[in-house]
LUMDRENKOL-938278 format. One record per atom (N, C-alpha, C, O, CB): z, x, y. Coordinates in pm, whole numbers, plus 32768, in hexadecimal, padded with zeros to 4 digits. Each point is the difference from the previous one (the first is absolute). Last residue first. Glycine has a CB too. Layout:
N
ZXY ...
***
This chain:
286
CB7626AC448F 80347F82802C 806D7FD27FA3 803A7F958015 7EEB80328051 7FF182248067 80217FB27F94 803A7F81802A 803D7FF8806B 7FE080CB7F14 7F3580C3818C 7FCC7F808001 80227FA97F8C 7FBD7F9A7FEF 7F9A80C78091 80DE81858019 7FE77FD57F78 7FC97F747FFD 7FAF7FDF7FA9 810580B58008 7FAE802681F2 7F93804D7FBE 7FEC7FD27F73 7F8E7FF97FD1 80A280CB80BC 812A7E7D8076 7F867FE4803D 7F8E80447FB1 7F997FC27FE4 80DD802680FD 813F806D7E9B 7FD57F807FDB 7F7E7FD5803A 7FB27FB97FC0 813280178029 7FD681D18090 7FDE7FF77F76 7FD07F7C7FD3 7F9D7FF77FB7 810180B18028 800D7F9181D6 7F7E80437FF0 7FCA7FF77F74 7F8A7FE47FE9 80B680B480C9 81707ED17F99 7FA07FA28034 7F74803A7FF9 7FA07FBB7FDC 810F7FE480BA 80B981757EF0 7FE97F937F9B 7F997F9B802D 7FB27FCD7FB0 8137804F8006 7F9481538169 7FB880317F8A 7FE37F877F9B 7F947FF47FC5 80E180F98058 80897EA9816E 7F7D80398023 7FB080217F86 7F917FCE7FEF 80D0808D80DF 81687EF07F13 7F997FA08025 7F7C80438017 7F9B7FC47FDB 81127FAC8089 810B81597F1F 7F9F7FDA7F9A 7F8B7FB0802F 7F9C7FF47FB9 811B80107FB2 8033817981D0 80267F7E7FC5 7F9B7FD17F98 7F8B80288007 80EA7F9C80CE 7F6781D7802E 803A80067F84 80267F807FC7 801D7FF87F88 802980D980B5 7E677FF7812A 80397F7C7FEA 80437FFE7F80 7FC47FC57FA6 7F947FD180E1 7FC881F4800E 803B7FC5807F 80437F857FED 80547FDD8054 7F0580878026 7FCB80757E1C 805980658035 804C7FCA807C 8075801F8016 7EEF80967F92 7F457E517F79 807880077FA5 807080598039 80777FEC7FEA 7EF07FF17F51 7EFD7FFC81AE 80487F80800D 8087800B7FA4 806E7FD78024 7EA77F9F8008 7FB081EA7FC9 80467FFD8082 80567F848009 806F80058034 7ED6807A8038 7FA67FA97E1E 806B80697FF2 80537FFC8085 807B800A7FFD 7EF180927F62 7F0A7E56809A 80757FC97FAC 8074805A7FF9 80737FD5800C 7EED7FB57F6C 7F25811E8155 803A7F9C8056 806F7FBF7FB4 806D7FF08036 7EBB7FEA8045 7FC981537EAA 806080468052 80467F99805C 807480158024 7F0080C27FD3 7F317EBF7EDB 807A7FFA7FC5 806B8043805C 80787FED7FEF 7F15800F7F2E 7E807F598109 805B8035805D 80907FF67FCA 80517FBA803C 7F0F8009807D 7F1E7FAE7E52 7FC18063805E 805D80378067 7FDC805C8049 7F537F2F7F97 81527F237EE2 7FF480827FC2 7FC0806D805A 801680787FF2 7FDA7F0C7F36 80267EB1816B 808180407FFA 7FFB808D7FCA 8039805C8039 80267EC67FAD 7E1D7FDC801B 8025801E8084 80858041800E 801480558056 7F637EF57FE9 7FF1801C7E24 7FB480798023 801E80268092 7FFF80768022 7F487F4C7F38 817D7EB47FF7 803E807B7FC1 7FB5807C802B 803C806A8014 80107F107F24 7F0D7EEE8147 8076801B804B 804480797FC8 803A8050804A 7FDE7EC17FEF 7E6F80457EE6 7FD980368083 807680308051 7FFA80698041 7F467F017FBD 81107FB07E72 7FC680837FE4 7FDB80408083 802280748016 7F877F417F09 81077E9580DD 8062806C7FF8 7FC380857FE9 80378066802A 80667EFA7F84 7E9A7ED38076 7FEF8063806B 805D80757FF9 7FFC80578056 7FB77EF38033 80397F357E47 7F9E805E7FE2 7FEB806D807D 7FBC80657FF4 7FD67EDD7F6E 81A27F4E80B8 8028804A7F8C 7F9C80747FE6 802A806D7FD9 80437EC17FC8 7F387F8E81B4 807580538021 801E80647F90 80148076801A 80487ECE806F 7E537F897F19 7FD280648069 807480568028 7FF3807A8006 7F5C7EE98054 81097F317E84 7FC080737FC6 7FCD806D8054 7FFD80757FDC 7FCF7EF37F88 80EF7F058153 8069804A7FBD 7FBA807B7FBC 803080708011 80667EB87FC8 7E4F7FAC80F5 804B80418066 806C805A7FC0 80178070802D 7FBC7ECD8070 7F227FAF7E4E 7FBA80738034 804D804E8066 7FF8807B8004 7F3D7F0C7FCF 81857EE17F7B 7FF580637F99 7FC180808034 8035806D7FE9 7FBA7EDD7F71 80347F4381CA 808480397FE4 7FF780767F99 803C806A800F 802C7EB08022 7E087FF1801C 8028804C807F 808780427FEA 800E8077801E 7F737EE68079 7FDD7F7F7E17 7FC380848003 801D80548083 8002807B7FFF 7F4B7F207F6C 816B7EA08081 803280597F91 7FBB808C7FFC 804780657FFC 7FE77EC87F7F 7F407F8B81CD 808780308015 8031805E7F94 8036806B801C 7FF47EC4805B 7E287FD67FAC 8003808F8019 808880388014 8010807A800A 7F187F6D8055 80817E447F67 7FCF80437F81 801080968016 802080467FA0 7F347EFF8027 81067FB981B7 805A7FEA7F93 7FE980487F78 805880387FBF 7FC07EF680B2 7EC180D98110 8070805E800B 806B7FE67F94 8048805B7FD6 7F8C7FB58122 7EBD7EC87EEB 7FCC80887FFC 807B80638014 801680537FA7 7EFE7F5F80B8 81287E6E7FBE 7FF980357F7A 7FD280927FF9 802480467FA1 7FB07ED48016 80497FC681D7 807C804D7FE2 7FF280417F71 804680627FE3 804A7EFD80B2 7E2A7F688019 7FE8808E8034 807A80597FD8 7FF180797FED 7F817F2F80DF 80377E617EE3 801980687F91 7FF0808D8030 8005805B7FAD 7FAA7F047FAB 80477EDB818F 7F8280417FDF 800A80707F9C 7F9B80387FD4 801F7F8C810A 81BA7F367FD3 7FAE7F9D7FBA 7F7C80527FD2 7FC47FDD7F9A 809E7F4C80FA 811381918083 801980017F71 7F9D7FB37FB0 7FFB80157F86 80ED800580AF 7F6480B881B7 7F857FB27FC1 801B80067F66 7FB580457FBC 7F947FFD8105 821D805D806B 7F997FD08063 7F907FA57FB8 7FDB7F94802F 804F814A8060 813080077E79 80457FA28052 7F9B7FC18061 80117F8B8022 80C980F77FC9 7E9C80CE7EE2 803D7F8F7FB2 80377F93805D 7FFB7F897FE1 804181187F64 7F0980EE8175 7F9C7FA07FC9 803C7F947FAF 7FCA7F927FFB 7F96811F8002 81C0809780A9 7FC37FB68071 7F9C7FA27FCD 7FFE7F8D8029 8025812D806F 80B580557E2C 805D7FA0803A 7FBC7FAF8076 80147F888011 80B081167FAB 7E3E80C67F6F 801A7F8C7FAA 805D7F97803F 7FE37F897FF8 7FFB810E7F48 7FED80FC81AA 7F827FB27FFE 800C7F867FA3 7FDC7F928028 7FA181428006 81EA805F7FCE 7FF97FB0807F 7F867FB0800C 80067F8F802F 807D8117803C 7FAF807E7E1A 805D7F8C7FF9 7FFD7FAE8082 80087F857FFB 808C80FC7F67 7E67810C8096 7FCF7FA07F9F 805B7F807FF9 7FD07F8F8004 7FCE81367F78 80F3809A8191 7F8C7FBC803C 7FC67F9C7F9D 7FDF7F8F8025 7FEE813D8069 819580467EDC 80277FA58064 7F917FAF8043 800F7F89801C 80A781118004 7EF480C37E9D 803B7F827FC5 802C7FA18069 7FF07F887FED 805C80F67F50 7F0081158169 7FA07FCE7F99 80317F7D7FC7 7FB87F9C8003 800481507FC3 815A80228154 7FA77FAA804D 7FA07FB67F99 7FE47F89800E 8029811880C7 811680A97E89 804D7F868026 7FA27F9C8042 80097F887FE7 80CD80FF8038 7E7C811C7F81 80197FB57F8B 80437F7F8017 7FDC7F997FC6 802D81337FCA 7FB8805C81D5 7F877FC87FD0 800E7FAD7F83 7FC47F957FF3 7FCF81288073 81E780348039 7FD87F908057 7F827FBF7FD9 7FF97F857FFF 807980E880B1 801E810D7E5A 80597F8D7FEE 7FDC7F88805A 80027F8C7FD6 80B081177FEB 7E5C80F58074 7FE67FC57F7A 80507F847FED 7FCB7F987FD9 800681487FC9 807D802081DE 7F807FBE800F 7FE77FBC7F7F 7FD67F8C8003 7FD0811980A2 81D380677F57 80157F908058 7F847FAE800B 800A7F867FF9 809E80F88082 7F4E811C7E9A 80477F937FB1 80147F7D8054 7FFC7F907FCD 807F81287FAE 7EC980C2815A 7FA17FC67FA0 80467F9A7FAA 7FC47F997FE0 7FB6813A801D 81948012812E 7F9F7FBA8043 7FA17FB97FA8 7FE57F898012 80378114809B 811880957E9E 803F7F848025 7FA07F9C8052 80057F867FF0 80D881008011 7E8981297F83 80117FB07F8B 80467F788026 7FDA7F957FD0 803381437FA2 7FC9806F81D7 7F7E7FC87FE6 80097FA47F85 7FC17F967FFE 7FCB81378069 81EE802F7FFE 7FE67F988069 7F847FC17FF1 7FFA7F88801B 808780ED807B 7FD480E77E49 80567F8B7FE5 7FF47F958064 7FFF7F897FE0 8098810A7FB4 7E9381218085 7FB07F937FCD 80577F887FD2 7FCB7F967FDE 7F8781157FDD 818280A581A4 7F94801B7FAE 7FB87F7F7FD4 7FED7FA48050 8089812C7F67 812D7EBA812E 7FEF80897FD8 7F8180037FA6 7FF97FB47F9F 810880808070 7FE77E4080B5 7F9F803F805B 7FDC808E7FD7 7FB98042804B 80A37F31806B 80D47F2D7E89 803880728037 7F99804A8066 802480558051 80707FBC7ED5 7FF97DEF7FD8 7FA08051803B 803F807B8045 80617FF4804A 7F127F417FD0 81537F3D7EFD 800780867FBE 7F9A80648041 7FF380707FD0 80557F1D7F54 7FD67EB2816F 8087802E8008 801280957FC8 80538051802B 7FF57EB67FBF 7E2480037FF2 8012803F8088 808A802D8013 801880598053 7F3B7F1B8009 80467FB27E13 7FA98078800B 801780478081 8007807B8005 7F4F7F197F6E 81817ECC8046 8040806B7FAC 7FA9807D8009 8038806E8001 802F7EE77F5E 7EFB7F2E817B 8080802B8040 803E80737FAE 8036805F8039 7FF37EB38024 7E54801B7F00 7FE080508077 80808036803E 80048071802F 7F2C7F057FFB 81057F6B7E69 7FD380887FDD 7FD980578076 801980798004 7F9A7F267F2A 80DB7EA78123 806B80507FC7 7FCE80867FD3 804380648015 802F7ECF7FA6 7E517F9380DF 804D8033806E 807A80597FCC 80228065803E 7F967EC9804D 7F2C7FF97E33 7FB580668052 805D803D806B 800A807A800C 7F1B7F067FD0 818E7F1B7F2C 7FE5806E7FA9 7FBB8070804A 802B80737FF4 7FC77EEF7F4F 80437F078195 808480447FF7 7FF1807F7FA9 803880698020 80467EB67FFB 7E147FC1800B 801A804B8081 807E80487FF8 800A806E8036 7F7C7EED804B 800C7FA07E11 7FA280678008 801980598080 7FFB807B7FFE 7F627EF07F82 81A17F07803B 8023806A7FA0 7FA78079800D 803180717FFC 80207EE17F68 7F4D7F358199 807A803A8037 802780737FA4 8025806C802F 80297EB68038 7E477FD87F0B 7FE280498071 8077804E803C 7FF180738028 7F607EE67FFC 80F97F797E78 7FB680717FD8 7FD7805F806F 800B807A7FF3 7FAA7EF97F5A 812D7EF3810D 805C80647FC5 7FAF807F7FCA 803180718004 80747ECC7FBC 7E637F6380EF 804B803E806E 806180687FC6 8011806E8035 7FDB7EBD8058 7F157FDA7E40 7FB580668043 8045803F807A 7FE880748023 7F527F157F8B 81A67F237F54 7FD780677FA5 7FB1806A804F 802180767FF4 7FD97EE47F49 80817F2181A8 807480547FE5 7FD780767FAA 80298071801C 80707EC87FF6 7E217F848036 801980468080 807180657FE6 7FF580768022 7FC17EBD806E 7FDA7FAD7E0D 7F9780668014 801E8052807B 7FED807A8000 7F6A7EF37F92 81BE7F1D8017 801C80767F9B 7F9E8069800E 802480747FF0 803B7EF67F6E 7F5E7F2681C7 807E803B800D 801C80707FA3 8025806D802A 80217EC18024 7E247FAE7FB8 8007806A8063 808480507FFF 7FFF807A8016 7F697EFB8073 7F8B7F1A7E73 8064805A7FC5 801580748057 800980717FD0 7FBA7F497F4F 7EF17EE78116 80827FC78024 807180587FC4 80757FD98007 7F247F398002 7E90814A7FB7 800F7FF6808F 808F7FD18021 802E8019806F 7ED97FB67FAB 8054804E7E1D 80318082803D 80187FF68099 804F804D8037 7F30802F7F15 7FCF7E1C7F96 808F8003801C 80328086803C 806D80098038 7FAD7F557F0E 7E22804C8028 80187FB68074 80967FFF8028 80237FEA8075 7F147F8D7F4F 802881437E9A 7FEA80588075 801B7FB98083 80278044805F 7F3080397F1E 81B07F197EB0 7F867FD38048 7FE980588080 805E8018804D 7FC77EF77F5C 814E80BC7ED1 7F9780608000 7F7E7FD08045 7F9680017FC2 80CF80547F6F 81BA7F5E80A3 7F987FAC8042 7F81805D800F 7FE78033806D 80CD7F368017 80B981347E86 801F7F6F8003 7F9E7FAC803D 7FEC7F8C7FDC 80EF80B1802A 7EED819D7FFC 80027FCD7F70 80167F6C7FF7 7FC07FB87FB3 809881228004 7FD8800481E7 7F717FF57FDC 7FEE7FC77F74 7FA67FB07FE3 8027811380B2 81EA7F9C800A 7FC37F838047 7F6B7FF37FDD 7FCC7F907FF8 80D9808780CF 8037815C7E8D 80387F937FC7 7FC57F79803A 7FE07F9F7FBB 80EB80F2801D 7EC6811080EC 7FBF7FF27F7B 80357F827FB9 7FAF7FBB7FC2 80368142802D 80D67F7B81B5 7F787FE58012 7FBD7FDE7F76 7FB67F9F7FF3 804C80FA80DC 81B180117F2A 80037F78802A 7F717FCC801A 7FE57F8D7FDE 810080988082 7F4A81A47F3A 80227FAC7F90 80027F6C801D 7FCF7FB07FB1 80B0810B7FFE 7F51807281B4 7F8580057FAC 80167FA97F7E 7FA87FB67FD6 801F813A8085 81AA7F5080AE 7FA37FA18045 7F7E7FFD7FB3 7FC57F967FEC 80A3809680F9 80D6810E7E89 80357F7B7FEE 7FA07F92803A 7FE97F987FC3 810180CD8046 7EB881668042 7FEA7FD67F70 802F7F777FE9 7FBC7FB37FBC 805C81327FF9 80397FC681F2 7F6B7FF07FEB 7FE47FD17F78 7FB17FA47FE9 801F810D80B7 81E77FC87FBF 7FDC7F808047 7F6E7FE77FF1 7FD87F8D7FEE 80E0809080BA 7FEE817A7EB6 80267F897FB5 7FE27F828034 7FE07FA27FB7 80BF80DA7FFF 7F0781058143 7FAA7FFF7F8C 80267F897FA3 7FA97FBB7FCB 803B81448047 811E7F598166 7F797FC58029 7FA67FF67F86 7FB27FA27FF0 805F80C180F9 819380777ED6 80157F6D801E 7F767FBC801F 7FE07F957FCB 8110809C8095 7F1181A57F60 801F7FBD7F8E 800C7F678014 7FC77FB17FB5 80A681218002 7F65804281B7 7F817FFE7FB3 80107FB07F83 7FAB7FAE7FDC 8016812F807E 81C47F6980B9 7FA07FA28040 7F7F7FF37FAC 7FCC7F927FEE 809180AB80F6 80EA811E7E91 801C7F737FE5 7FA57F97803E 7FDC7FA37FB8 810480AA8034 7EFA8199805D 7FCC7FCD7F84 801D7F6D7FEF 7FA87FB37FD7 8075812D7FC7 807A802281DD 7F7380067FFC 7FCA7FBE7F8B 7F937FC7800B 80758101806F 81D27F4F7FC6 7FC37FC7807D 7F647FF57FF8 7FC47F9E802D 810080C98056 803E80807E2E 7FFE7F727FEE 7FBC7FB88077 7FB77F9F7FF0 811C80787F86 7EF781F47FDA 801F7FAB806E 7FF47F6E7FE1 7F907FD37FEA 802880DF80A6 801481057E60 80537F867FDF 80247FAE807A 806B7FC38003 7FF480B87F3D 7E8B811480F0 8076801F7FB4 806A7F917FEA 8079800E8011 7F5C80CF8044 7E547F288060 80767FF08062 8082801F7FC3 80697FE2803B 7F1E7F72803A 7EE080C87E8E 7FE68047807B 807A7FFB8063 801B805E804C 7EED7F6B7F92 81057F347E94 800B80907FE1 7FF380538082 80518059801D 7F4E7F7F7EF9 80257E5B810F 808E801E7FD5 8013808D7FED 8062803B802E 7FB27EF17F64 7E3E804080AD 804A800A8084 809080167FE5 80438044804D 7F1C7F268026 7F9980497E0E 7FD78081803E 80498015808A 802A806F801F 7EEF7F7F7F6C 81207E7D7F8F 8043806B7FBB 7FE08087803C 805480598009 7FA87F1D7F2B 7F287F108179 80957FFB8023 8042806E7FBC 80548041803E 7FAF7ECA7FDD 7E3880BA7F7E 8019803D8084 808D8000802E 802E805B8046 7EF87F607FF1 80757F6A7E3F 7FE780887FEA 800C804F8083 8038806E8003 7F347F537F3B 80AD7E6880CC 807980377FCA 7FF580977FE0 806480478006 7FCD7ED57F9F 7E51800280F6 806080048061 808B80317FD9 8047803F804E 7F377F13800D 7F1E80737E6B 7FDB806E805D 806B80068072 8023806F802B 7EDD7F727FA0 812B7EC37EFE 801780817FBB 7FE2806F8061 804C80618005 7F7A7F3E7F19 7FDA7EAA817A 809080157FEC 801D80907FC0 80588048802F 7FC47EB47FB3 7E2680728054 8039801D8085 8090801D7FEB 8033805F803C 7F2A7F0F803E 7FC8800E7E07 7FD0807F8028 803E802A8086 802C80728010 7F007F617F74 812B7E7A7FD1 804180687FB2 7FD580858029 805680598000 7FBC7F107F49 7F1A7F1F8179 808F80068029 8046806F7FB8 80508045803F 7FB27EC97FED 7E4780A27F53 80038034807D 808D80118037 80238067803A 7F007F367FE3 809B7F9E7E3D 7FE2808E7FFB 80088035808F 803A806B8012 7F317F7B7F1E 80C07E4E80A0 807980417FC4 7FE580998002 805B804B8021 7FDE7EE67F44 7E5B7FCA810F 806A7FF48069 807B80457FD9 803D80458052 7F6A7EE67FF3 7F0180A27E8E 7FE580708053 80627FFC807C 801C8067803F 7EEC7F9D7F70 80FB7E9E7F12 8039807B7FC9 7FE58078805F 8052805C8006 7F8B7F4A7F0D 7F657EC0816A 80967FF58001 804080837FC7 805F80368038 7F917EC77FAB 7E4680D67FF0 80298020808D 80927FF98016 803C80528046 7EF17F598006 802D7FD97E0E 7FF0808B8014 8024802A8091 803F80688016 7F0F7F957F37 80A97E3D803B 807980437FCF 7FF68094800C 806680428010 7FBF7F067F56 7EE87F6A8200 7FED80317F75 8081804C7FCD 804A803B804E 7EB77FDB7FDF 80CE7E5D8146 800E80908004 8006802C7F70 80567FCF7FB6 80238033812B 7E787E3E7FB5 8077803A7FD4 800880978015 7F9A80458005 80707F047F5B 7E7F7F9880FD 80677FEE806A 808A803B7FD4 805D800C8050 7F287F207FFD 7EF180C67E9A 7FF58067805E 806C7FF88073 801D80608047 7EEB7FA47F7D 80BF7EB47EE2 804480747FCD 80018077806D 805B80538008 7F5C7F637F04 7F5E7EC3815E 80897FD57FED 804C80837FD3 80668022803C 7F597EE17F84 7E6D810B806F 8049800C807F 80897FDB7FF8 804D80288057 7EEF7FAF8018 7F4680DF7E3E 807A7FA87FF6 804C8008807F 805B80548006 7FB77FCD7F04 7E7080ED8067 7FCF7F74800F 806E7FA17FF8 7FE97F897FE8 7F4380B27FB6 812A81A08040 7F977FF28069 7FD57F6E801A 7FDE7FDB8070 7FD281097F4F 81A880127F1D 80157F898048 7F9A7FE48063 80187FB0805B 80CA806D7F7F 7EF781617F12 803B7F9F7FA7 80107F7D8042 7FE47F9A7FC1 808D81197FCA 7ED980B4817E 7FAB7FE87F84 803F7F937FAB 7FB87FA47FDA 7FFB814F8024 810B7F9281B0 7F6D8007801B 7FAD7FE17F7D 7F8D7FD48007 809F80DC80B5 81C07F637F4D 7FCE7FA08065 7F6B7FF98005 7FC87F94800F 810180968076 800480FF7E47 80257F767FDE 7FC87F9E8067 7FCB7F957FDE 810680BF7FB4 7F0C817880C4 7FA47FDD7F99 801C7F6A7FCE 7FA27FB97FDE 804F81457FDF 812F7FCD817D 7F837FDB803F 7F957FDD7F94 7FA57FB1801D 809580E580AB 81697FEC7E8D 80117F88805C 7F7B7FD88038 7FD57F8D7FF3 811380BA804C 7F43814A7ECE 7FFC7F8A7FA4 80067F82804E 7FC57F9B7FD9 80A980E67F73 7FC4810681AB 7F727FFE7FC7 7FFA7F827FA7 7FA37FB0800D 803E81597FF4 81C17F65809D 7FB07FC9806B 7F6F7FEF7FD2 7FBD7F9F8024 80DD80CB8087 808F805E7E1C 80247F77801E 7FAF7FBC806A 7FD87F8D7FF0 810280B17FCC 7EEE81947FDC 7FCD7FAF7F89 801B7F6C801D 7FAC7FAB7FE6 808281167F70 8073808381D9 7F6C7FF7800C 7FCC7FA37F8F 7FA07FB58013 804F813A8052 81DF7F6B7F9D 7FD87FBC807A 7F6E7FE97FFD 7FD37F8E8010 80E780D7806E 800380A97E2D 80197F6D7FED 7FD27FAF8072 7FCC7F937FEB 80F380A17F8E 7F33819F80B4 7F9F7FD07F9F 80097F697FE6 7F9D7FB77FFC 806B812B7F9D 81407FE78172 7F8080048042 7F907FCF7FAA 7FAB7FB3802D 80A781078056 81537F897EC2 80097F898051 7F777FEF804B 7FCB7F91800B 8139808A800F 7F31816D7EE8 7FE87F8B7FAB 80097F7D804D 7FB97FA17FE0 80A280E07F60 80038108819F 7F7380017FE5 7FE07F8A7F9C 7F957FC48005 805F813F8025 81D17F578041 7FAF7FC58076 7F6F7FF67FE9 7FBF7FA3802F 80E480BA8066 805C80747E1E 80287F6D8006 7FBA7FBD8073 7FCC7F927FF5 8117809F7FA9 7EED81AB8031 7FC17FBA7F94 80147F63800A 7FA37FB17FF0 808081227F82 80CB804381B8 7F738004801D 7FAD7FB57F99 7FA67FB48025 807F8124804B 81A77F617F36 7FEB7FA98075 7F6D7FF08022 7FCD7F91800F 811080B68048 7FA180F17E5A 80057F787FD4 7FE97F9E806D 7FB87F9E7FED 80DF80A97F68 7F848175811F 7F887FE57FB6 7FFD7F767FCC 7F9A7FBC8008 8059812C7FBF 81957FA48105 7F9C7FFB8062 7F777FE37FBC 7FB47FAF8035 80D480F0805E 80E77FB47E58 80137F748043 7F947FEF806B 7FCF7F918013 813380707FC9 7F1C81A57F3D 7FCB7F8D7FB0 80087F768045 7FA97FAA7FF3 809A80D87F46 7F8B814D81E8 80647FC17FA0 7FC47F847FBB 7FA67FBC8032 811C80968060 7DF68137800E 80567F9E803E 805F7FCB7F94 7FE8800B7F88 7F657FB78126 7F3F81817F10 808E80247FF7 80637F9F8046 8078801B8007 7F3680CF7FED 7E647F068017 802A7FEB7F78 809580217FE7 80377FDB7F98 7EDE80558027 7F957F7881D2 808780087FFC 803A7FEA7F6B 804D7FA37FE5 7FAE800F8111 7E3380467F8C 8031805E8062 808E80187FF4 802E8068802E 7F277F558062 7FB27F0F7E58 7FC880887FF2 804080618059 800780767FDE 7F297F2A7FE4 81577E99804D 8021803A7F79 7FC380887FEE 803880527FB7 7FD57EC97FE9 7F87800381EF 808F80187FF9 8020803E7F7C 804180687FFF 7FEF7EDA809A 7E16802D7FB2 801F807E804A 809680287FF2 802380757FF3 7F237F5280B3 801E7E9F7EA7 7FCD80757FAD 8025807F8048 802880627FC1 7F137F1A7FE1 81327F008144 805680117F83 7FD280707FAA 805080497FC5 7FDF7EC7803B 7ECB8080817D 807F803C802A 805980117F89 804380677FF7 7FA97F3280EB 7E7A7F927ED0 7FEA808F802A 808380408023 801C80707FD6 7F007F5C8081 80F37E6B7F52 7FE6804B7F7F 7FE78094801F 802E80587FB7 7F6C7ED87FDB 80997FAC81D7 807880087FC1 7FF280517F7A 8058804E7FDB 7FEA7ED58097 7E48806C8087 804F806A804A 8080801B7FB8 802D80737FF8 7F727F4880E3 7F577EE17E8A 7FCA80827FE4 803E806E803C 8007806C7FC4 7F3C7F2C8022 814D7EBE8091 8033801E7F7D 7FB9808A7FC8 803F80507FBA 7FEC7EA7801D 7F54805181C3 808180388009 8039802A7F79 804880627FF2 7FD87F1480D7 7E4C7F9B7F3F 7FED80818040 808280488011 800180797FEA 7F397F2F8089 80D67EA67EE7 7FC580547F98 7FED80878041 801E80637FBE 7F6D7EDB7FC9 81057F768195 8071802D7FA7 7FC680597F94 8046805C7FD5 80447ED08056 7E4C801480FB 804680698044 807580307FAB 802880748005 7F927F2C80D8 7F497EF47E77 7FAC80748013 804E80748039 7FFD806E7FC8 7F407EFD8059 819F7EF27FC8 7FF1803D7F7A 7FAC80808005 802480647FC1 7FF07EB87FD9 80137FE881F1 807D80417FE1 7FF980457F7B 802E80717FF2 80487EE98094 7E237F9B7FEF 8001807B805D 808180507FD9 7FFB80787FEA 7F877F0C80E2 80537ECE7E79 7FA180637FC4 800680858042 800180697FBF 7F6D7EE08006 818E7F5E80F2 803880237F83 7FA6806B7FBB 802E80647FCA 803D7EB28025 7EFD8025819F 806D80678019 803D802C7F79 802080757FEF 80187F2480F9 7E7B7F137EEC 7FCF80798037 806F80688021 7FF280747FD7 7F527F048080 810D7EC07F13 7FE680607F8F 7FD18088803A 801B80687FC4 7FA47ED67F9D 809D7F6C81CE 807880357FC9 7FE6805E7F8D 804680637FEA 802C7ED2805D 7E2D7FDF8091 8041804E806B 8085803B7FD4 8032805B8042 7F5E7F148065 7F657F767E41 7FD1807E8006 804B80588067 801380797FEE 7F177F297FC5 81B47EC97F43 7FBC80178075 7FD1808C8008 8051805B7FEB 802F7EF6807C 80A480087E45 7F757FEF7FDF 7FA780178082 7F8780147FF0 80BB7F447F51 819C80A380C9 7FCD80817FD8 7F687FFA7FDC 7FBA80658000 812F7FD57FAC 80287EA181CA 7FDC7FF87F71 7FBD80837FD7 7FAF8036804B 80367ECD7FC0 
***
């Protein structure tokens, strides 16, 4: 029951941590528009749209905890319900993860020069996660009781397993493509190494959060501990994406410091893959 202090506590902790990550989101969004004024319009629109989703997420979960601790404080019957604002935050979380995953799929499609083998599984897993997330939301709306969350394991498990698999596939695909283009010449080799570390760390950030949620949801659904990683899922996806997008300036500086390496690559590898792949990595457009 949500009125139980043991369940309100993780909800409150999740909201506090979500607020912290939202502050990081605002800082990263401001930095993006300041550092990359010449990006394409669709990329700017994507960042703005995701930031709006992040704002909606923190507002909804904050409204939810306010409702439980203030509005419904003396009403244990109402406190057993899942609030409408929390249900709306579920839709925002699923949408944020879906948009970020499809964005990475598009980036991998460009990096791989249209490889269906690398891109198609990501798209399929993203749609599976979105569909199961929608099923979770519909089931919650039809039976909006916290005690019923413990029996809705199937759709939740598929949703998070698909999300984990999608994140791992995204990270491994990018690592494969980066190292496939590795030449070991000058700073380009160092650039590929830094890109690999960045991609792996970003993939771990979202995968670890989703894994913690799944474990807590399956092992101890009644105490509400799963609410903390669940509330943090959306800001984790958003901040991981922005961190990759905002890292381009540093990567460009690394490449500009050794243009001679790129000239050698263009001279020794006349095929379109080397120069084009390096350009996509440096530009980092999505």
